[in-house]
C-alpha positions in Angstrom: 14.4 -8.0 19.6 12.7 -5.5 21.9 10.1 -2.9 20.9 11.5 0.6 20.5 9.3 3.2 21.9 6.1 1.5 20.9 4.0 3.6 23.4 4.6 6.7 21.4 1.5 6.2 19.4 -1.0 4.9 21.8 -4.2 7.0 22.8 0.3 0.8 -18.6 2.7 2.8 -17.0 6.0 1.0 -17.9 9.1 1.2 -15.9 10.6 3.4 -18.6 7.7 5.7 -18.5 7.8 5.8 -14.7 11.4 6.9 -14.6 11.2 9.2 -17.6 9.9 12.0 -15.4 13.3 12.2 -13.7 15.0 13.5 -16.8 13.7 17.0 -16.4 15.3 17.1 -12.9 18.6 15.6 -13.8 20.5 18.8 -13.1 19.0 19.0 -9.6 20.0 15.4 -9.0 23.6 16.2 -9.9 23.8 19.0 -7.3 25.4 18.2 -4.0 23.0 18.0 -1.1 23.2 21.1 1.0 24.3 20.8 4.6 21.8 21.9 7.2 22.1 23.4 10.6 20.5 21.8 13.7 16.8 22.3 13.5 14.0 22.0 16.0 11.2 20.7 13.6 11.4 17.3 12.1 10.0 17.5 8.6 8.5 14.6 6.7 7.6 14.9 3.0 4.4 13.1 1.9 3.8 13.0 -1.9 0.5 11.3 -2.8 -2.1 11.7 -5.6 -4.7 14.0 -4.1 -6.2 14.5 -7.6 -7.1 11.7 -10.0 -8.7 8.2 -9.7 -6.8 7.3 -6.5 -7.8 10.5 -4.7 -10.1 8.9 -2.1 -7.4 6.5 -0.9 -4.8 9.3 -1.0 -7.0 11.6 1.2 -7.3 8.8 3.7 -3.6 8.3 3.8 -3.1 12.0 4.6 -5.6 11.9 7.4 -3.9 8.9 9.0 -0.4 10.3 8.5 -1.5 13.6 10.1 -2.9 11.5 13.1 0.5 9.8 13.5 2.2 13.3 13.6 -0.5 14.7 16.0 -0.1 11.8 18.5 3.7 12.2 18.5 3.5 16.0 19.0 0.9 15.6 21.7 3.5 13.6 23.6 6.2 16.2 23.2 7.5 15.3 19.7 10.7 13.3 19.1 13.3 14.1 21.6 11.5 17.4 22.3 11.4 18.3 18.5 8.0 18.9 17.0 7.1 17.0 13.8 5.7 18.5 10.6 4.0 16.7 7.7 4.5 18.4 4.3 1.9 17.0 1.9 2.3 17.4 -1.9 0.0 16.3 -4.7 2.0 14.0 -7.1 -1.0 13.9 -9.4 -0.4 10.1 -10.0 2.4 11.1 -12.4 6.0 10.0 -12.2 7.5 13.2 -13.4 5.3 15.3 -11.0 6.2 12.9 -8.2 9.9 13.2 -8.9 9.7 17.0 -9.1 7.7 17.4 -5.9 10.1 15.0 -4.1 13.1 17.0 -5.2 11.5 20.1 -4.0 10.8 18.5 -0.6 14.4 17.5 -0.3 16.2 20.6 -1.7 13.8 23.4 -0.8 11.9 22.2 2.2 14.8 20.2 3.7 12.8 17.2 4.8 14.5 14.6 6.9 12.6 11.7 5.2 9.9 11.0 2.7 6.8 8.7 3.1 4.1 8.2 0.5 3.1 7.5 -3.1 0.1 5.5 -4.2 1.2 3.8 -7.4 3.6 1.0 -7.9 5.2 2.9 -10.8 5.1 6.4 -9.3 6.8 5.2 -6.1 9.8 4.0 -8.2 10.2 7.6 -9.4 10.2 8.8 -5.8 12.6 6.1 -4.8 15.0 7.1 -7.6 15.2 10.6 -6.2 15.5 9.7 -2.5 18.2 7.0 -3.0 20.2 9.4 -5.2 20.0 12.0 -2.4 20.6 9.6 0.5 17.2 10.3 2.0 15.1 7.7 3.8 11.9 6.7 1.9 9.1 4.7 3.4 6.8 3.5 0.5 3.2 2.9 1.3 2.0 1.4 -2.0 1.9 -2.2 -3.1 4.9 -3.1 -5.2 7.1 -6.2 -5.8 9.7 -4.3 -7.8 10.7 -1.9 -5.1 12.1 -4.8 -3.1 14.2 -6.1 -5.9 18.0 -5.5 -5.8 18.0 -3.3 -8.9 15.6 -0.7 -7.3 16.6 -1.2 -3.6 18.8 1.0 -1.5 19.6 1.1 2.1 17.4 4.2 2.4 14.3 2.4 1.0 11.7 0.8 3.3 8.4 -0.8 2.1 5.6 -0.5 4.7 2.9 -1.8 2.3 2.1 -5.4 1.5 3.3 -6.5 -1.8 1.6 -8.3 -4.7 3.3 -11.6 -4.0 2.0 -11.6 -0.4 -1.5 -10.5 -1.2 -2.3 -12.7 -4.2 -0.9 -15.8 -2.5 -3.2 -15.2 0.5 -6.3 -14.6 -1.6 -5.5 -17.5 -3.9 -5.2 -19.9 -1.0 -8.8 -19.0 0.1 -10.5 -18.9 -3.3 -8.8 -21.4 -5.7 -8.6 -25.1 -5.8 -6.8 -27.7 -8.0 -8.5 -27.9 -11.4 -10.4 -24.6 -11.2 -10.4 -22.5 -14.3 -9.2 -18.9 -13.8 -9.5 -15.8 -16.0 -8.0 -12.4 -15.5 -9.0 -8.8 -16.2 -5.9 -6.7 -15.6 -5.0 -3.0 -15.6 -2.3 -2.5 -18.2 0.4 -0.9 -15.9 2.8 -2.0 -13.2 0.3 -2.7 -10.5 -1.9 -4.9 -12.7 1.1 -6.7 -14.2 2.6 -7.5 -10.7 -0.8 -8.7 -9.4 -1.2 -10.9 -12.5 2.3 -12.4 -12.0 1.4 -13.1 -8.3 -1.9 -14.8 -9.1 -0.3 -16.9 -11.8 2.4 -18.1 -9.5 -0.1 -18.9 -6.8 -2.3 -20.7 -9.4 0.6 -22.9 -10.5 1.3 -23.9 -6.9 -2.3 -24.8 -6.3 -2.9 -26.5 -9.7 -5.6 -24.1 -11.0 -5.7 -23.6 -14.8 -5.3 -20.3 -16.5 -7.9 -19.9 -19.3 -7.2 -16.3 -20.4 -6.0 -12.8 -19.7 -7.4 -9.4 -20.9 -5.6 -6.2 -20.3 -7.5 -2.9 -20.0 -6.3 0.7 -20.2 -5.7 2.5 -16.9 -8.7 4.7 -16.0 -11.0 2.8 -18.4 -14.7 3.9 -18.0 -16.2 1.2 -20.3 -15.6 -2.5 -19.7 -18.5 -3.7 -21.9 -16.2 -5.0 -24.7 -14.3 -7.2 -22.2 -17.2 -8.9 -20.4 -18.4 -11.1 -23.3 -14.9 -12.3 -24.0 -14.3 -13.1 -20.3 -17.6 -15.0 -20.0 -16.8 -17.0 -23.2 -13.8 -18.4 -21.4 -16.2 -20.0 -18.8 -13.9 -19.6 -15.8 -14.8 -20.6 -12.3 -13.0 -17.5 -11.0 -12.5 -14.1 -12.5 -9.5 -12.2 -11.0 -9.9 -8.4 -11.5 -6.5 -6.7 -10.9 -6.9 -3.0 -10.9 -7.1 -0.1 -8.4 -9.1 2.9 -7.3 -12.2 3.8 -9.4 -11.2 1.2 -11.9 -12.1 -1.5 -9.4 -15.5 -0.1 -8.7 -16.3 0.4 -12.4 -15.0 -3.0 -13.5 -16.9 -4.9 -10.8 -20.2 -2.9 -11.3 -20.1 -3.6 -15.1 -19.3 -7.3 -14.5 -22.3 -7.6 -12.2 -24.5 -5.8 -14.8 -23.4 -8.4 -17.4 -24.4 -11.2 -15.0 -20.8 -12.4 -14.4 -21.4 -13.3 -10.8 -24.0 -15.8 -11.9 -21.4 -17.8 -13.7 -18.2 -17.3 -11.7 -16.7 -16.0 -8.5 -15.1 -12.5 -8.6 -11.8 -12.1 -6.8 -9.5 -9.1 -6.4 -6.0 -8.9 -5.0 -6.9 -5.9 -2.9 -10.5 -5.1 -1.9 -10.8 -1.4 -1.4 -13.0 0.1 1.4 -13.7 3.3 -0.5 -14.7 1.6 -3.7 -17.1 -0.7 -1.9 -18.7 2.4 -0.4 -18.8 4.0 -3.8 -21.1 1.4 -5.4 -22.8 -0.3 -2.5 -23.3 -3.8 -1.0 -25.3 -5.4 -3.9 -22.5 -4.8 -6.4 -19.7 -6.1 -4.2 -21.6 -8.9 -2.4 -19.5 -12.0 -2.3 -16.4 -10.4 -3.8 -13.2 -11.7 -2.0 -9.9 -9.8 -1.8 -6.9 -9.1 0.3 -6.3 -6.2 2.7 -3.7 -4.8 5.0 -6.3 -3.5 7.5 -9.9 -3.5 8.4 -11.4 -1.5 11.3 -13.3 -4.6 12.5 -10.0 -6.0 13.8 -10.6 -3.9 16.9 -12.4 -6.9 18.5 -9.3 -9.0 18.1 -6.4 -6.6 18.4 -5.6 -4.0 21.0 -3.5 -1.9 18.6 -6.4 -1.9 16.1 -8.8 -0.7 18.8 -6.3 2.0 19.9 -5.8 3.2 16.4 -9.5 3.2 15.6 -10.2 5.2 18.8 -7.6 7.8 18.1 -8.8 8.2 14.5 -12.4 8.5 15.6 -11.5 11.1 18.2 -9.6 13.2 15.6 -12.2 12.7 12.7 -15.6 13.1 14.2 -16.3 9.4 14.8 -15.3 8.2 11.4 -13.3 5.0 11.0 -9.9 4.5 9.3 -9.6 2.7 6.0 -7.2 0.2 4.6 -4.9 2.5 2.7 -5.3 5.1 5.4 -3.7 2.7 7.8 -0.6 2.6 5.5 -0.3 6.4 6.0 -0.4 6.0 9.7 2.0 3.0 10.1 4.4 4.4 7.5 4.9 7.7 9.3 4.6 6.2 12.8 7.2 3.5 12.3 9.6 6.1 10.9 9.0 8.3 14.0 9.5 5.3 16.3 12.9 4.7 14.6 13.8 8.4 15.0 13.0 8.2 18.7 15.1 5.1 19.0 18.0 6.7 17.0 17.9 9.8 19.2 17.2 12.2 16.3 17.3 12.4 12.5 20.8 11.2 11.6 20.1 9.2 8.5 22.4 6.2 9.1 21.2 5.9 12.7 17.6 6.0 11.7 18.2 3.4 9.0 19.8 1.2 11.6 16.9 1.7 14.0 14.3 0.9 11.3 16.2 -2.3 10.6 16.0 -3.3 14.3 12.5 -2.0 14.9 9.8 -4.3 16.2 6.4 -2.4 16.1 2.7 -3.0 16.6 0.8 0.1 15.5 -2.5 -1.0 13.9 -3.0 -4.8 13.8 -0.2 -6.8 15.3 3.6 -7.3 15.2 5.6 -6.0 12.3 9.2 -5.6 11.4 11.3 -4.7 8.3 13.2 -7.7 6.8 16.9 -6.9 6.7 17.8 -7.8 3.1 15.1 -5.8 1.3 13.4 -3.7 4.0 10.0 -5.3 3.3 7.6 -5.0 6.3 6.7 -8.5 7.5 3.1 -8.3 8.6 -0.2 -10.1 8.6 -2.4 -10.3 5.5 -6.2 -10.2 5.7 -8.6 -11.9 3.3 -12.0 -10.2 3.3 -15.4 -11.0 1.7 -17.9 -8.3 1.0 -21.1 -8.8 2.9 -24.6 -8.7 1.6 -26.7 -5.8 2.9 -28.9 -8.0 5.1 -25.8 -9.3 6.9 -24.4 -5.8 7.8 -24.8 -4.8 11.4 -24.3 -1.2 10.5 -23.1 1.0 7.6 -19.5 0.4 8.5 -19.9 -3.4 8.7 -18.7 -3.9 5.1 -16.6 -7.1 5.2 -16.3 -10.5 6.8 -12.8 -11.6 7.8 -12.2 -14.8 5.9 -8.6 -15.2 7.1 -5.9 -13.3 9.0 -2.5 -14.8 8.0 0.2 -14.1 10.6 3.2 -12.3 9.1 6.3 -14.3 8.5 9.4 -14.3 6.2 7.9 -17.5 4.6 5.2 -15.4 2.9 7.8 -13.3 1.0 10.0 -14.1 -2.0 13.4 -15.1 -0.8 16.2 -12.6 -0.6 18.2 -14.5 -3.2 15.2 -14.5 -5.7 15.1 -10.7 -5.3 18.8 -10.5 -6.2 20.1 -9.7 -2.7 23.3 -11.3 -1.4 22.6 -13.8 1.3 
């Protein structure tokens, strides 16, 4: 399939708890969606947790989403229509996210929604958008959102998912007969990452020696470390996100964990590595959707980095920032190909879209609208190996995207 307008952007939170926030807005969901007159401005809603433990990643997503809008507007917009990004703080709360999304649709009359930074919260956003027939491009890791029970034709998943990420990391860190222990955040993200790692372990022949769940937002991990060390694993997989990742790894290092075992994470976070420094993260291996260092291998990465630097005083884009860019930019490319904002036409254009915005070719798989894309495996460098302050990671692997790295459509419950 041909590329559609790709030059436009060149230079424990349980499922029940996640959806409970929708009840307060049930009356709004029952209302018919208001018709709208022809408008000049294309409005994109962008709920993300600007406050809370994921705020650093959320701010990066906003910066990169704003860059996608700026580049489109600098080239005359979409069919002559300017684009506006409407950012809302979902406070990492399902109810808040549902309310803000409903307001974006009913009050602000957005044409589509991009965003969310929690596997559970995005399900709440998705419930609202699919009930209202509004396109939603999710930019947070999740396996569940691709499954038939949560999917709709309006749902597109730009982010990697736990199955893709854990499989790539496991292939580079686990061997047959190795003993593996897990420290897992007790909510949807942690549970999905654990499931992915255990599936990959079974395929490789590594042995599971124990799992410990920790509360979301835990500050103290000292009670967990002696128990993990007593399991005597070869590898410790820490599956959590945001500040939890930095806190857990730092305390593991303080307990001498790295002297006994390798620390592996499903997603190694740029901002959390910056927060605690090279000595803490040295040797930690994890997956990633993007790393600025790809600019030496990829023209699209170099172009993206250059545009971001120009707009942000020479700073570099981060991993989760890149999701904000590609989520909005792929949507705008589809709108350009569709000739406007007609929902069905844009859905069709997204399903046909072949795009390369930050790192190489991507496309949305037809059955579940998962973005098929490359998966990076990174290892955090020791301080003496860093060429400069931004030289955080070595690229261990760059797996080319393919349908083979996804769960099958039938496994997800989709008709084939």
